[in-house]
VOGUMI-608670 format. One record per residue: residue in one letter; x, y, z of N, C-alpha, C in turn. Coordinates in steps of 0.05 Angstrom, whole numbers, plus 5000, padded with zeros to 4 digits. Layout:
aXYZXYZXYZ/...
END
This chain:
m470157485251471057205239473457175261/d474256835264475956765279478556705260/m480056995264482556945243484756705258/s484456735281486956505292485756165279/g483156115281482955865266482255705298/e482355815322481455685340479055455349/s477055655332473755455326474955235310/a475955255291477055035275478254825285/m480354915310481654715318480754565337/e478554675351476654545366475154315354/e473654455335473354165312473954045309/l476954035300478753735294479153645319/r480253685338479753615363476953435373/k475153525368472653305370472253095352/c473253195332473552995306475452705312/e477952885317480252655325479252445357/a477252575371476452455396473952205384/d472152325365470952095356471451885345/l474451965330475951745308477251555330/r477851675350479951505376477451315382/a474851365396473451215403472651015385/y471551165363470550845340473350665327/g475950775336477150535335478550405360/e477450485376478050355403475550095406/e472750275396471449985388471449775377/r473149805352473649615329476549535332/g477949595348479949475361481949595339/l482149865324483749975310485950205322/t487850245313489750455327489350675307/l489250925326488851185315491751315312/r492951405287495651495279494951815271/l496252005270496252255249498552085229/d496652245206497752125173498152375162/p500752525170500552735146500352765111/a499553045106498052895081500752895057/y502453035068505153075053508252995074/p510352835069511852875088512953165093/g513153275117513253515132511453745129/a508353625128506653805129505553885164/p505354135151504854295183502254165199/k503154115219500454015243499054215242/p496654275251493854375246494254625261/e496154595286496554875302497855095290/d500154935274502055025261501055255228/q498755115230497655225198496455575200/p497155645180496555955179493355985175/g492056235187489256285175487056075192/p483956145185481856025204481355765191/v482555725176481655405161484355255168/k484055015184484554835187484354545177/h486154345173485754065172487653925175/c487353645174489053455190487853165172/v489752995176490352765166490552545190/w487852335190488852135217488951835191/s490551635206488851405195488451135219/l486551015214485650815238487150535225/i488650405240489850185228489149895247/g488849695223488749435238486849275220/e485649015239484148875216481948935214/m481248905186478049065170477248815170/p474548905164472148655154474048475135/g473348245127474548035108477648015117/g478348135140480447925153483548095140/t483148245127485248365119486048585129/i488948665138490348895150490449155130/g489549315142489649585124489449885144/r488250065128488150355142485950505129/l483850635140481850825142483651055140/r483451215120485751425120482951725116/h482951805139480952005144481952335146/q480752485123482152705131479852915134/s479653115156478153315161478953595153/t477053805145477354045142475254185158/f475554405173474254575185475154905190/g472755085184473355365190471355535168/k472055815168470055875155472556125136/v472556165120473956385100471956545083/m471756825083469556985071467156945071/g466156805099463356755107462556465097/m464756345081464656055069465455845088/n463255665086464155455110466155305095/a468855195102470355025088469654715102/q467854715114468054425128468254195104/g469353915112469453775090470753445110/h470053235101471353035102471752815081/h473252705083474052485061475352235078/t473951975067476051675085476351535051/v478551405063479151215042479850925049/f479950825043481450475048483350475042/i485550355049488450325036489050035047/g491049885032491549705048494149575031/r495949475036498149305024497948995014/q498148914988497448664987499948594969/p501948554971504648494968503348124952/e503047994972502247744955499847734928/t499847934919498047924891499747994865/v502348054873503748234852503948024829/g504447744835505347584809502447524797/y500647504812497747394794496047654787/v496447894795494148114782496348374784/p497948444765499248754773496948964777/l494348884763492949164758490749054751/l488449144771485349094770484249334790/s482649534769481249794771478949764762/c476949844790473849744785472649994787/r472250124770470050454768467650454759/p466250614775463250664768463050784736/d461750584722461450724691459351014688/e459951174699457951394703460051654701/f458551864702459952124708461752154732/g463252314724465252364747467652084757/s466851904743468851584749471551614749/e472551874732474651914729476951964753/l474651984772475851964807477951694820/f477051564801477951314809480351234787/a480551344765482151304742485151454750/w486951284736489851364737490351604718/a490651854734491052114720493452094707/g493952054676496152064673498651914673/d497151704684498751404678499551244650/r500551294637500951254601500750904601/r501450704625502550424619500050254603/p500550184590497850054577495849884590/r492549884588491449724605489449614578/q487649474588485549294577483449274593/e480049304578478249314593477749014589/q476348934619475948714619473348684629/k471748434607468248344611468148124632/f466348074645465347854652461947744648/e461247584653458747434641456547564663/s456647794670454347984684453748184668/l451848164668450348444654450148684672/e449948614697449848794712452848904727/l454048724722456748804734457749024716/d457448924677458149094661457149344664/r454749304670452949644672454249824690/r455449714714455749884731458549964730/f460149764727463049834730465049834702/v467050004696469549944684471149814694/i472549574687473749434697475849384678/e478449484690480649484675484149384685/i485549214669486049014682489649144665/a491548974668493649074655494348894629/k495149024612495048884586496548584588/g495248424584497448134580496147984599/q494848144623493947964652491847694644/e493347474658492347214650489547184663/q488047064649484747104642483346954670/v484746644657483446484685483046544715/w485746664720485446724750483546964762/l483347114740480947384746478147224747/y477147054728475246854728474146724751/r477146644773476746454793476146774813/l477046964809477547234835474147254829/f473447344807470747444809468447174805/t467947124832466546944837463346944841/p460746794828458146894824457647024849/t458846934877458147064908459647364903/l462147374896463047674892461147844869/i460347824856458847964829456748014842/d454847784854452847834864452548064886/w454448124906454748294922455548544909/l457248594890459448754877457548924865/a456248804847454348934827451449064841/p449448944856447949094864447149184891/l449849104910449449154937451449414941/t453649424931455349704935454149954933/p455450174944453850424940454650474911/p453050654901453650734869456350904862/d457550954879460651074868461750914881/f461750774888463950594906465950454882/g468750464883470950354866473150274874/f475050074866477350024877479449974854/k481550014869484249934849486549804865/l487749634849489849444859492349484841/s494249604849496149604828498949534844/s500349364832502949254834502149254872/g500849134885500649044910499049274920/s498349554915497249694932494449744928/f492849774948489549694945489349964952/s486550104944485750294952482250264945/c480450324955477750454949476850654961/e474550784954473050964962469950964952/v468651104968465851214958464951484961/p465951674941467951914952464552064949/q462152034938459852174943458952144970/y459051994983459351955009460752115027/r460552315038463152555045463252535077/g459752355087460552365114459652595129/q458452675119457753005124454252995138/h453752735148450452695150449952885180/r452052795189451252845220450853275224/t449053295244448653565240450053715250/d452153625267454953865284457053825263/g456053695234458553655220461153475227/q460653355246463253185247462352875235/v464752725234464952535218462352315224/d461552245199459552065203461051755204/t460351595231461851295234460451135213/e458051185212456550975187457650945162/h458851175158460151275129463651055130/l464151105153467250985169466050645161/d464550515167463350325171463150175147/l462350325125461550335097463850255085/v465950465087468050425072470350205073/a469350175109471449965119470549645103/d467649645107467049375101466749365069/c466449545055466949505025469349455014/g471449565031474449565025475349265031/g474649175055475048995070474748765058/k471648775050470648485029472048435005/v472648674993474148634965476748534974/a477548644988481548624990481548395003/g479648245027480048005035478547775012/r476747804994476947544971478947554952/i480947834948482747874933485147664944/r485147744970487847584983487147304993/d484547194988484246894997483846764963/e484446904951483446794920487146664917/v488246874923491246874921493146654932/l492146644958492846514979491846234977/e489546174966489045914952491045774930/q492045874922494245834907496745684917/v497345714943499345624953499345334959/g500445194957501144874958502144784974/l501544534984502844445005506244375007/g507444615006510744565002511744634977/n509544624960510544784930509845104922/v512545164914512045484906510045514887/p508045654878505845694866507245854842/q506745864819507145914798506246224791/p507346444793506746664781504446654759/r502146784756500746754733500446954716/s501747194717502147374700504747464701/a506147374696509047514704510447674679/d509747604655510647854630508048074639/a506048114650503848274647505748414676/n505648234695507848424726509548534712/r511648504694514348554690513748834677/n511548744650511149024631509949244654/w508349204670506049374691508949494707/s510449454716511949514744514049654724/k516049664706517449734693516349904669/g513349894659512850154644512950404655/k513450584630512750844638509750974642/r510951104666507751144686507051464672/h508551594654508551934649509051914622/g508452124609508552254583510952304573/f512452474551514552454549516052744571/i514452904569515753214584515853054616/i513952954626514152894652517452654657/s516752514637519252274645521752424634/a522052664619524452824614525152884639/i523352994659523853174679524952954702/l523052784698524252494721527352414711/k528052404690530552314685531952444697/v532352694689533852924699534552914724/a532052834737532952864771533052554781/g533652404761535052154771532651964781/a530152064775528651784784526651694760/d527551664745526451534714526351254721/g528351154728528650814734529250674711/e529950794689530950664660533850574663/d535050524685538150454679538750244695/d540850064688541649884694544249794724/s543250054738544650084762544249794777/a542249844779541549644807542849364795/r542949234771543749014768546649024767/l548249214766551549294770551749304791/f550149454809550249464834550349124849/a548249014849547648794857549648544857/n551548594826553148464821556048484836/e556848774847558648944862558148734894/v555748744905556248584931555048324928/g555348174907554847844911552647764910/f551347934889548647814879548047824854/p550247654836549647614810548247554786/e545547364804544247224784541247404790/e540547424768538047604769535847414763/v532647514779531247334784528747464779/d526847304760524147474755522847564783/p521847844780520747914798518047804810/a516347684793513547604790514547264811/a516947134800518146934815518246974836/f519647164841520947224870518547244888/h516447464881514347474897512147184902/s511647054888510746734890512046594904/a515546604906516046544928516446554955/h515346774964515546934983513147024989/i510246844980507946994984506847035007/m507946905025506946965054509147175067/l511247235060512647485072511247725061/p510447905085509548165084512248325070/l512248355044513248595029513048875034/p514349055034513349345031512649405009/g513449224985511949374961513449244943/a512449274916512449054894515149054880/a516648894873519948834864519948944836/t521249114834522549074804524549034789/d526848934809529148834801529448604829/s530348404822531348204839533348024831/f535648014850538047824839538247584869/a539147374858539947224877543147204891/g544147164910546547084914546847024944/k549347114958550047074990551147275002/l550147255026551647505047554147405050/a555947625060557947535078559047295091/d556947235099556946975120556646695103/g555646735082555046495061552246435058/r550746575074547746575074546746685046/p545646475040544546525014541746675012/a541046874999538946995001538847224973/h536747374974536247564953536347884959/l537347994943537148324936535148384927/v533348524931531048634918530749014922/w529749094899529049344893525949384891/l524449484912521349484908521049734915/e517849794905516750034897513950024906/y512850204912510350184932508850454918/e507150464900505950704895502350714904/s502350964910499551074920498651384916/e495851404904494851614897495351814920/y494951614948495451804968497951894984/y499951664974502651794993504351754964/g503951804945506151834924508251524918/l509951624915512051354914513751314934/r514051084941516050934963517850774953/y520350854957523050654943523150464967/y524250214968525450034982527949874966/v529649804986531649604979531949415007/g531449175000531549015025533448725015/v533848595035535648365038533448135046/v532647875032531147695038531547435044/a531647365058533047035065531346855092/p531846585085531146445100531046505137/v529346435143530046465182528046235189/d529646105211527745845232527446075252/r524246125250523346375273521146155292/d521546185314519746065330517246305337/g517546545338515846755352513346855328/p511746995335510247095319510947265297/d509747255268511247405247510847765254/i512547845246512748105256512448325227/w512248615232512648755215514049065228/l516149115230517149355247518349525231/d517149745224517449975207516650245222/g519450335232518550585241517050855231/e516950835205515651045191514150965172/e513650725177511050635165509050685178/v505850785166503450805177501950505171/q502550345158501150075154501249885181/a499649775186499249595212501649405216/s502549305243504649135241502948925246/l503548645248501648485257501848545287/d500248315297498348305332501048285349/v502548475345505548435363506148735377/t507748765407508948985402511448925409/l512949135413516149175412516948905436/a515548915451516148745482516048455476/d514648325452514448115438517248095412/l518448275412520448235391523348115409/p525348005388527848045405529248255407/t530348315433531548495425533548645417/e535448405412537848445393536448625366/a535348465359534348475333533048735329/v531348855348530349175345532149315362/r534149315376536449435369538349545349/l539249235336540649255311539149475291/a537049365289534949555269534149835271/g534549885290534050125304537050335294/e539250175306541950315299542850345268/r541150115251542350225221539150365212/k537150455216535250465215533550345189/c534450045201533149885183530049815190/a528349675168526049565178525749275177/i523849135187524248835195521448745179/s521148495172518148435164519148045161/t517247935174517847665175515047515168/g515847285159512747095147513446865127/g512346695128512646475111515446355119/g516646295134519746245141521546365128/s521146625117523446845113523147095128/a525047205117525547505135526747785114/i525147945114526848195100527448385116/v529948555113531148705124531448935099/y530549165107530449345087530649635100/v531549775071531750135082529050295062/g528350465070526150605052527050915048/s525751025025525951305020523251375011/t522651625001520451714988520651784970/g518751864950519952034931520152254922/w520252354947521052744953523752694955/e524652444968527652444970529452264956/g527652154937529351964921530351664927/r531851524911531651294918533951244935/p533751024955536050944978539250984959/g541451064978543951044965545050844970/k547050844952550250544960550450554977/v550950694995551850805021550250615042/e547050735042545750675066545350385050/i545250295022544850005026547049745031/r549349915026550949685036551249645063/l550449875084550549845112547749665111/m545849685109542749495107544449205105/i546049215082547048905071549248775099/e551348935105552948875126551348835150/s548548915157546948935191545348665186/a544448565152542648435154542648165169/s545448005161546147745174545947755201/h546348005219546847995248543648025255/i542548165239538848175243537647865242/f538347755223537047475210537947245238/d540347295246541047185273539547275295/a539247505303537647565323534947495323/l533747435297530847385297530447075306/
END
């Protein structure tokens, strides 16, 4: 037996080469994507079994920016082959937050709990449409109180005619607070005789996920009027969903002790301290910045002014994912008069930037963001400067937020 795992490492190298070639053919960028912060690289993993996670990032079918997150395992233990592959489609759709807080579509069959929110205690309700085939195949759930008219606009006859009869039998997707994911888990990509990743399966996941994400995005963007701020369609449902309790009593008690419960007034008090006294409904904030790529869903938003008198918003945002856990962000959003292409510059995030390179960006803005460890996103005549942290680290602290606020005016000017 190869206890060093070198044969497994060789298989992972072949897998990475195949993924890179696949990405080059389709204009996608391959990046390592650790299973969790600080996860050891394959060469540092002990034993004969090795695993690795990559992301293929870029524009997917349907026109959305997203990633195929692919995990591979190779090796043998006790004479048993531990080989396996798993691919999921993941994207960020912050433009949806004010319109559809939750949309979960999972197969109505045994094992469909793969798509359910395990342990999530927030109230949901089942949604029905005028399609016997759709209702037979899927359990569709939405946040309690979700506005109905928009959902019927989303589920057009064309979408239903594709979704119900033409998607794989185990296909399912979820959109929650702007976090989109889908998978077809029974197709594990092991059809190749050499045990390597099946590129046809990658195409299947990309095509299914991209079509649904693209349809959702297109329906939201249709709400954008000519110079008018579209009204959020599910503001109350969004507020209840984003601030609702995800966990039961025991886990909530543990999180409260750890300071991650989120049930406090510290955001409002701190916003008042730093010059942002006016509370703004999160759904209204998202609708007003629908073209700005935000890193997460706003849980708290406040209007005010920066030290130079510039009107701005100070926002607390969260991004939730079954594959990445929670990420926390705090950012300053302000109007910018920008002539260049829209950007998304975030050194820690595996989500795709828009189609620009560092050479296309203002040098001073990049320098300032690097010095203060801030990220930048622009779009729709606005920009956000923000800091982030993972659920493992806890929320960004006051000192870090104050430094970000102090830097924001200079970065906005540099843009």
